[in-house]
N, C-alpha and C positions, 0 to 999 in steps of 0.2 A: 504494500500500500504506500509506504514511504517512497519507494522507488518510482511508483506511478505519479505521485505528487510532484516529485522533482522533475520528472519528464515533462509534465504539463507546464510547470513553471518555466522550463527551458524553452518550450515551444512558444509560450506567451511572450517571453523576452525576445526571441527571434522575430516573432510577428511584429512586436512593437518597433524593433530596430528597422525592419523592412518598411514599415509605415513611415517612420521618421525620415528614412532615406528617400522615399518616394514623394514625401510631402511637398518639397519645392517644385517638383515637376507637376504634381497634381494642381497646386495653386497657380503655377504659371499657366497651365492650360485653361484654368477657369477665369483668370483675370484678363479682361479685355484691354486692348490698347486705349489710351485716353482719347476721347473724341476731340476732333478739331473744332474749336469754338466757332460759332456763327455770329456774324455782325449784321445788324440792321441800322443803317445810318452812316455816319462818318467812318471811313476806314482807319484813319490815323486816330488812335485813342489817347495819345499823350504828346504834349509839346513841352520842351524844356527851354528856359531862358536863364541867362546868367552872364558871366564875363567871357567874352570871346578871347581865346588864348591861342598862341602860335608857338610851336616848338620845333626845334631842329632834330631830325632823326637821320640815322645812317642805315641804308639798305645794303645788304651784302652784295646784291647783284647789280644795283644801279647807282650806288653811292649815296650822297646826302640828299635830303629832301626836307619838306616842311609839312607839318600836320596841324590841323585846327580842331579845337574842341571847346566845349562849354564847361566852365569851372566856377567854383565859388572862391572868392579871394579873402574871406574873413569879414569883409564889409558888405559884400553883396552875395547873398546865398542863391543857389540854384532854385528857381521857382518852376513848378510844374502846373500845367493846365491840362486837365483831362476830362474824359466823358463823365466822370463822377464828381467833378468840381461843382461848387455852388457859388451863388452870389457873383461878385465881379470876376472871379476866375472863370466861372462858367460862361460869362459873357465874352471874355477874351477867347476862350476855347472855341465858342461858336463862331466868333468873327474870323478866327484862323481857318476853321473848316470852310466857311463861306469863301474866304479869299482864295482857297485852293480848289474850289469847286467840289469839295468833299462832303457830301451830305446824303447821298442816295445809294450807298453800297448795300447789297444784300447777298451774303454768301459766307463761305468758310474763310478762316484766317490762319493759314499754315505758319505765318510769321508772328503769331500773337506774342510769344515770349522772347522774341529776338531783339537785341539792342537796336537794330536798324529801324524798328518801329517808333523809337523815341526821337521825334524830329525836333529840329531847332525852330523856335518860335519866330525867328526872323529869316528872311531870304536874303541871299547875297545879290548885290547889283553889279559889282565889279571887283576884280582883284588885279593888282599891279605889283610888280617886283622890279626893283632896280638895285644896282651895286655901287659901292663907293669907289670901286676900281674898274679898270678896263677888263672886261670879261674875255673878249676876243676882238679881232680887228673889226668885226661888224657891230660889236656892242661895247662902245666906250663907256666910261663911268657915267652913271645917271641915265643911261638909255634903258627903256623898258625891255625886259627879257621875255616878253609875252610870246615870242615865236620859238622859244627853246624850252619853256617850262610847260609841263603837261599837268593838267588838272584831272584828278582821278577821284571818282566818287560813285555812289549809287543813290538813286532817288526813285520813288514811286510816282512822282508828279506826272510824267507823260501818260502813265497808265490810268491814273485818276482823272486827269483832264480829258482823256479819250473816252471816258464813260465806263470805266471798269470792264473793258472787254477781255474776256478770258480769265484765267486765274491771276491772282495778285502777282505783279512783276515789279522788281526793283531794277530799273534800267541802269546799266553801266554807262557812266559818262567818262570818257577818256579822250580829252581834247587839249590842244594847245590853248593857252590863255587867250590868244588873239581870236580864236574861233568860238569862244563860249557865247551862248545866248542866255537870256535871263531865265528861261525855263530850265536850263541845265543846272542852275544854282538854287532851285526851290526845293523845299522839303528835304533838307539834308539831315543825316543822322546826327543828333546832338552830341553823341559820345565820340564821334570821329567824323566831323563834317566832310573833310576832303583832304587829299594829299597833293602836294605840289612836288613834282619830280623834275630834275634837270635832265633833259634829253642828251645834252652834250656837256662835256667837262670844259672848264675854262682853259685857255691856252696861254694867258698872260700873267696869271697869278693863281696860287693855290688856296688863298684865303680871301674871303669877301665879306664885307659887312652889308648885308642885304636889308633894304627898306621895303617892307611889305605893307601895302595899303589895301584895306578891304572896306567897301561901302555896303552897309546893310539897308534894307528897305524902310527902316525907321529914320533914315536921313543921317545916321551916325557914321563918321569915318574913323576906322580903327587903324592905327599905325603901329608897326612893330619893327624893331631893329634887331637883327639876329646875325651872329657870326657863323659863317658856313665855311667849313674846311673840306677841300676836295682831295 
């Protein structure tokens, strides 16, 4: 009788171990993938505003460049306007949606949790870059470098302006500064608005103090001076 009891206990232990081993697979098979959220109304659910910042970066494959982002500087905090805002913030959010023709989307949002959905509350009107030194024979000091600097970003604005045709698309904008249109600089991601990359290296000096001038659609001119080493 004692031997039979031990055998039953061993059998139960083995069964329990088997169930514990199989549990993750059983649960995995039962749990469904999270559903893609559906939006009714504006596609862009959040706008950020704050201090426009410019930083120098070095890319291993193409050399130095400049990136822009929105930051808080201790005096000015980052402010968000979103679909859940109330009061004046909701009025600002609604005005931004109307400005970008973004008020009639109905469908799934595969980019709901992506940083690219957090757009800058202001649009860029122009970007200009000059150097304090001769860059090459064609670009003496103070000459705009807009024909050798590439503007690189993503924006959903063309898709939204076009009436939300097809699935949500973040268009790649990769153009020389001289070829940019205002539509190329709308609805930029607030966490990384855009990158400026030098398509050719300087031939007359390896270091340059660049003056970067950005005009936003609130009428403000932002100016940055950055040392760039090639």
